[in-house]
C-alpha positions as CSV (number, residue, x, y, z in Angstrom):
1,M,-13.3,-24.1,-87.6
2,P,-17.2,-22.6,-88.8
3,D,-16.3,-19.9,-91.2
4,Q,-19.7,-18.3,-89.7
5,C,-21.5,-17.8,-86.1
6,A,-25.1,-16.5,-85.8
7,I,-26.2,-15.1,-82.4
8,R,-29.4,-14.5,-81.4
9,I,-30.3,-11.8,-78.7
10,D,-33.7,-11.5,-76.7
11,R,-33.2,-8.5,-75.1
12,R,-36.7,-7.6,-73.1
13,L,-37.2,-3.7,-72.1
14,I,-38.9,-2.1,-68.8
15,P,-41.2,0.7,-69.7
16,E,-38.8,3.3,-68.8
17,E,-36.5,1.9,-71.9
18,D,-35.9,3.5,-75.3
19,G,-35.7,0.3,-77.0
20,E,-33.6,2.2,-80.2
21,Q,-31.4,3.3,-77.6
22,V,-30.7,-0.3,-76.5
23,E,-30.8,-1.8,-79.6
24,M,-27.8,1.2,-80.5
25,E,-26.1,0.1,-77.4
26,I,-26.1,-3.3,-78.0
27,R,-24.7,-3.3,-81.5
28,Q,-22.1,-0.8,-80.5
29,L,-21.0,-3.4,-77.8
30,V,-20.9,-6.1,-80.2
31,K,-19.1,-3.9,-83.2
32,R,-16.3,-3.2,-80.0
33,A,-15.9,-7.1,-79.0
34,A,-15.6,-7.6,-82.9
35,E,-13.0,-4.9,-83.3
36,R,-10.5,-7.0,-81.2
37,Y,-10.3,-9.6,-83.6
38,E,-9.1,-9.3,-87.5
39,G,-10.9,-10.8,-89.9
40,I,-14.1,-10.7,-88.1
41,E,-17.5,-9.5,-89.6
42,V,-20.3,-8.1,-88.2
43,E,-24.1,-8.3,-89.4
44,C,-26.9,-6.9,-87.0
45,D,-30.8,-7.5,-87.9
46,R,-33.6,-6.6,-86.0
47,I,-36.4,-9.2,-85.7
48,L,-38.4,-7.5,-83.5
49,L,-38.9,-4.2,-81.4
50,A,-41.6,-4.9,-78.9
51,K,-42.0,-1.7,-77.2
52,S,-43.2,-1.5,-73.7
53,F,-46.6,-0.1,-72.7
54,E,-47.5,2.5,-70.0
55,P,-49.8,1.4,-67.4
56,T,-53.6,2.2,-68.3
57,P,-54.9,5.1,-66.1
58,S,-56.6,3.9,-62.8
59,D,-59.8,6.1,-63.5
60,C,-60.3,4.2,-67.0
61,P,-63.6,2.8,-66.7
62,L,-61.8,-0.7,-67.2
63,I,-60.3,-0.5,-64.2
64,Q,-62.9,0.9,-62.3
65,T,-65.5,-1.5,-63.3
66,L,-63.3,-4.6,-62.6
67,V,-62.0,-3.5,-59.2
68,A,-65.9,-2.6,-58.6
69,N,-66.6,-6.0,-59.2
70,W,-63.6,-7.5,-57.6
71,K,-65.1,-5.6,-54.4
72,E,-67.8,-7.8,-54.5
73,I,-66.3,-11.3,-55.1
74,M,-63.1,-11.1,-53.1
75,T,-62.2,-9.7,-49.7
76,G,-60.1,-6.9,-49.1
77,E,-58.5,-4.3,-51.4
78,P,-57.1,-5.1,-55.2
79,E,-53.7,-4.7,-56.0
80,I,-53.3,-2.3,-58.7
81,H,-49.9,-1.6,-60.5
82,G,-48.5,-1.7,-63.6
83,I,-45.7,-4.5,-64.1
84,P,-42.9,-4.3,-67.0
85,L,-44.2,-7.6,-69.1
86,Y,-43.6,-9.1,-72.8
87,T,-47.0,-9.4,-73.7
88,D,-48.9,-9.3,-76.9
89,A,-51.0,-6.9,-75.5
90,R,-48.8,-4.2,-76.1
91,H,-50.6,-4.0,-79.5
92,F,-53.9,-2.9,-78.0
93,A,-52.1,-0.4,-76.0
94,E,-50.8,1.0,-79.1
95,A,-54.1,1.3,-80.3
96,G,-55.3,3.0,-77.7
97,V,-57.3,0.1,-76.6
98,P,-57.5,0.3,-72.5
99,V,-55.2,-3.1,-71.2
100,V,-55.8,-4.6,-67.8
101,L,-53.8,-8.1,-66.9
102,F,-56.3,-9.5,-64.5
103,G,-55.8,-12.2,-62.5
104,A,-57.6,-13.6,-58.8
105,G,-54.9,-16.4,-58.2
106,P,-51.5,-16.7,-56.1
107,R,-49.7,-13.3,-55.7
108,T,-46.3,-14.2,-56.6
109,L,-44.7,-16.7,-59.0
110,L,-43.3,-18.6,-56.0
111,E,-46.9,-19.4,-54.3
112,A,-48.4,-20.8,-58.0
113,N,-45.0,-22.5,-58.7
114,G,-44.8,-20.1,-61.2
115,H,-43.3,-20.9,-64.7
116,R,-42.1,-24.5,-63.3
117,A,-43.5,-28.0,-63.5
118,D,-47.1,-28.4,-61.3
119,E,-47.6,-23.9,-62.0
120,H,-51.1,-23.9,-60.7
121,V,-54.3,-22.0,-59.3
122,R,-56.9,-22.6,-56.8
123,I,-60.2,-23.5,-58.2
124,D,-61.5,-21.2,-55.9
125,D,-59.2,-18.5,-57.2
126,L,-60.1,-19.7,-60.8
127,I,-64.2,-19.7,-59.7
128,A,-64.0,-15.9,-58.3
129,A,-62.0,-14.5,-61.4
130,T,-64.2,-15.7,-63.8
131,K,-67.3,-13.9,-61.9
132,I,-65.0,-11.1,-61.7
133,V,-64.5,-10.9,-66.0
134,A,-67.9,-11.6,-66.1
135,L,-69.5,-9.3,-64.3
136,T,-67.1,-6.7,-65.9
137,L,-68.0,-7.4,-69.4
138,Y,-71.6,-7.5,-68.3
139,D,-71.4,-4.4,-67.0
140,L,-69.0,-2.4,-69.9
141,L,-71.4,-4.1,-72.5
142,R,-74.6,-3.6,-71.4
143,K,-77.0,-1.2,-73.4
144,E,-77.9,1.5,-71.1
145,E,-81.8,2.2,-70.8
């Protein structure tokens, strides 16, 4: 029988959650479970607390420019919504930099066969997304005359 056991928990947060509160609840749960057995000692170490970031306001110049360029290239209205993802973009958001996660490919993970073998995006969608990003960067970075 081993004298030690190590468990690593990767618990993702949604924007409405408080990471400190979630961590406290997990620690209490582990402690209560360990108390049921004699001789068990528990040590909990935080490796990382990655906070979710709030959606960038839709009236932000970045989003307004992206939307305008979407309408130039694509048909229909773009979908603008926040989704709770774990991404390194949170570092920029925490520093006050507007953040947009953008894609012009399949609308769903299922359609893209996402996170599985043969995940894909159509070449036409890739070209359209590239044009939209290029136009948006041009518009945002050009010098006013």
